[in-house]
Phi, psi and omega in degrees: 000320179304320181297319178297319179298315179296319178296320179297316181294321182288333184264015176085021178249154182232132176259129184231157171250124180257152181209160181257141168226106186064226180272358184262153178246132178236168176209162174226159178294132182298335180292341178271350185267125177270316178196167176237126183242157172289165180296135172219138179300149179251162176269121182288152177239144180289151172060037175257156177300157184303329183281349177271106184286329183151210182229155173231161177263116179249092180049048176094351177255131177270121182234145177285151175243126183251130171281105185298329179296311179298317182301328182262011176082020179256176177295138181304150178282136170260100186301139176229183178294342177272347180295154182219156171247115177270113180275118182248155176241104182242118180051041177080004180247133177274133178220134177266133179250112177281124178231160181295315173194153177270131186269303193194162167254126186232141171255124180236151175283132182301337178291344179278348181291129179249144179294153176296141181294153182284003181285343180272148172300153185305320182296317179287323179297328180293337178287342182254116177289319184192170170248134183241113175281120178230121185053239182257014181239159177249125182252129179271115181271111186276144175265097184294327179300314179291318180301316182276339173295318178294320181297317179296322179295319181291326183281341183287000000 
């Protein structure tokens, strides 16, 4: 499988994991995903930003859980049995992303990536790497490095 991933990257293809937040579909690069877990309540921490739900224990590692809907300015997620925590590894740090549900793993040609529209302020536009048209839907490809750089600044 590793060989297929390398071949996909070398040939101009990108593998993504898509997920729902409300009626919208977002995605992240599969290379940033360590695992996908079912919803589990987190332990809240004092004085954290509203989008930081708390922390969970992942096999001995304490990791923060972020409500991706709140982080992106949407209505908070009401966790259900379909909700998931996408555990990501960004710059060596594990972070859990609470999403309504994980949709699919998709391979897209990098030539299909469209730039984020200029209607967004620069700071919000920086969170979006691209828009990916897939079938009849538009998927917002998130820039996790920028997303978590902002989160660390807010938590400091």
